[in-house]
C-alpha positions, 0 to 999 in steps of 0.5 A, spaced: 332 968 103 324 965 104 326 960 099 332 958 103 328 957 109 323 953 106 328 948 103 331 947 110 325 946 114 323 941 108 330 937 109 329 937 117 322 934 116 325 929 111 330 927 116 326 927 122 321 922 119 326 917 117 330 917 123 327 912 128 324 915 134 327 913 141 320 911 144 319 907 138 326 903 140 324 902 147 317 899 145 321 895 140 326 893 145 321 891 150 317 887 145 323 883 143 327 881 149 334 879 149 336 872 146 339 867 150 346 867 151 350 863 145 344 863 140 344 866 133 340 872 135 345 874 141 349 878 136 343 882 133 341 883 141 348 886 142 347 891 136 340 893 138 343 895 145 348 899 141 343 903 137 339 904 143 346 907 146 346 902 152 352 898 154 351 890 153 348 887 159 353 883 163 353 881 170 356 876 175 350 872 175 349 871 167 348 863 165 346 862 173 344 855 174 340 853 180 342 846 183 336 841 182 331 840 187 324 836 188 318 839 191 318 834 197 325 836 199 323 843 200 317 840 204 320 836 208 326 840 210 321 846 213 316 841 216 321 836 219 325 842 223 319 846 225 316 840 228 322 838 231 322 845 234 315 845 237 317 838 240 323 841 243 320 847 246 314 844 248 317 845 255 321 851 256 325 854 261 322 861 259 317 863 254 317 870 252 310 873 249 311 879 244 318 880 240 318 887 240 323 891 243 322 889 250 321 882 248 327 882 244 332 885 249 329 880 254 331 874 249 338 878 248 340 878 255 338 871 257 342 869 251 348 873 254 347 871 262 343 864 261 345 860 255 343 854 258 336 855 258 331 854 253 327 860 251 321 860 246 320 867 243 313 868 241 310 873 236 303 874 233 306 878 227 310 875 221 315 880 222 318 881 229 320 888 232 313 891 233 314 898 233 321 898 234 322 898 226 320 905 226 322 910 231 315 914 232 310 916 228 312 914 221 319 917 222 325 913 221 330 915 227 330 912 234 331 916 240 334 912 246 335 916 253 342 914 256 344 910 259 340 905 255 345 906 249 350 902 252 346 896 249 347 899 242 355 900 244 355 892 245 351 891 239 356 896 235 350 900 232 352 907 230 349 913 233 349 920 234 350 923 241 346 928 243 348 929 250 343 926 255 340 921 249 343 918 242 339 918 236 340 911 231 339 914 224 334 908 222 330 904 228 330 898 223 338 898 224 338 897 231 332 892 231 335 888 225 341 888 229 338 886 235 334 881 232 340 877 229 344 877 235 338 874 238 336 869 233 344 866 233 343 863 240 342 856 239 338 856 246 332 861 243 327 859 238 322 864 235 315 862 233 313 868 229 306 868 226 304 865 233 299 868 237 298 867 245 290 865 246 290 864 253 295 862 259 296 855 263 294 857 270 295 851 275 295 851 283 302 850 285 304 846 291 310 851 292 305 856 293 300 852 298 295 851 292 295 858 290 294 859 282 301 860 278 302 861 271 305 855 268 305 856 260 302 859 254 296 857 250 298 858 242 295 858 235 298 860 229 295 867 228 291 866 222 288 861 225 286 865 232 283 870 227 279 865 224 275 862 230 269 866 229 268 863 222 270 855 223 267 850 228 274 847 231 281 850 231 284 847 238 290 850 240 297 848 242 301 849 249 308 851 251 309 849 259 314 854 262 318 855 268 316 862 267 313 867 262 315 874 261 310 878 257 312 884 253 305 884 249 305 892 249 300 897 250 293 895 249 290 893 242 288 887 238 294 883 240 296 888 246 296 887 253 294 880 252 296 877 258 294 882 263 287 882 260 287 875 261 289 875 268 284 880 269 278 876 267 281 870 271 281 875 277 289 874 278 290 882 277 292 885 284 287 890 285 282 886 280 282 891 274 287 893 268 286 901 269 290 902 262 296 907 261 296 914 263 297 920 259 304 922 256 309 924 260 316 922 257 320 924 263 316 920 268 314 914 264 321 910 262 323 910 269 316 907 271 316 902 266 323 900 268 322 900 276 316 897 275 318 891 271 317 885 276 313 878 277 306 881 277 303 874 279 306 867 280 310 865 274 308 871 270 313 877 269 311 883 265 316 888 261 315 894 257 309 898 255 304 892 258 306 894 265 303 901 264 296 898 262 296 894 269 300 900 273 296 906 270 303 909 269 304 914 263 305 913 256 312 915 254 311 916 246 317 915 241 323 914 246 325 907 247 330 907 252 325 904 257 323 898 252 331 896 252 332 896 259 325 893 262 327 887 257 334 886 260 331 887 267 326 882 266 331 877 264 334 877 271 327 877 274 325 871 270 332 868 272 331 869 280 324 866 279 327 860 276 332 860 281 327 861 287 323 855 285 329 850 284 331 852 291 324 850 294 324 844 290 331 842 292 329 843 299 322 839 299 326 833 295 331 834 301 326 834 306 322 828 303 329 824 303 330 825 310 323 823 312 324 817 308 331 815 311 328 816 318 322 812 317 327 806 314 331 807 320 
């Protein structure tokens, strides 16, 4: 019996040493990649895959060939369109600062109710969306209190109905869907990686010479961040009939507009108190109710309002962001309409005086 066991172990040892190990096959496969289709070694490659127990590699993209292109063509395709947009939107009807949830909701509403207006949407980050990519903390689900969920119905974004609020399974689903609707509008142009460094503020004859926000001073975000290391990096500008600022709560790029207004002495009360402590029940109503033209030419939306009003922070619930942005669109339209009527009245009065003088 002992002799028989010894013989079996010896035979197993010989078989094991002569058989190729799976690990060695993997190393060989990585070191010798598949040959090009149609080459003499293609059959050998197929045999190698078979020995490894893998199916032949066939996909809908085999033998894929790109159309030819020159580097200069790519350069011109991008720069021609970008600078055309800069030229076209140098005078915009509405400039929205911040493409987070409130800014995107404002642009969406303007696209619906005022498709004739030119809307420039500015975002300091490469990726628009702000905190709306996550529902809160590093969690993916997004809570939206009713009736703000009506926009989700318009966008056909699915959600779980929890009675007095709904939950989107991933915040990125709502954010990306909202963004796609905004960017499809031909009257909306997103300038991302673009920081608002300052405001255009001028005396306004319609206000008896009082100061009014008349646009924004912009720069590419990477340039804005490098001002301390470079000698001269002058900005660009966009004139606007009205500016909607939705920069969010205080931070490196947060509450940019209200902090600048405070330094200019234009904030009612003279200072930016900062947002209050968290009170979810009260916070969202305060944001939506407070959405307004805070100074002539400047409408605030979203959490930037909490900075100037001292209202509570809301935590991870997004109904107020959506509704504040949508309300800001209508406030901005009212500001534009009021200015149009005043300008028309002034023009009519001037024409009347001219006719009376000529008579």
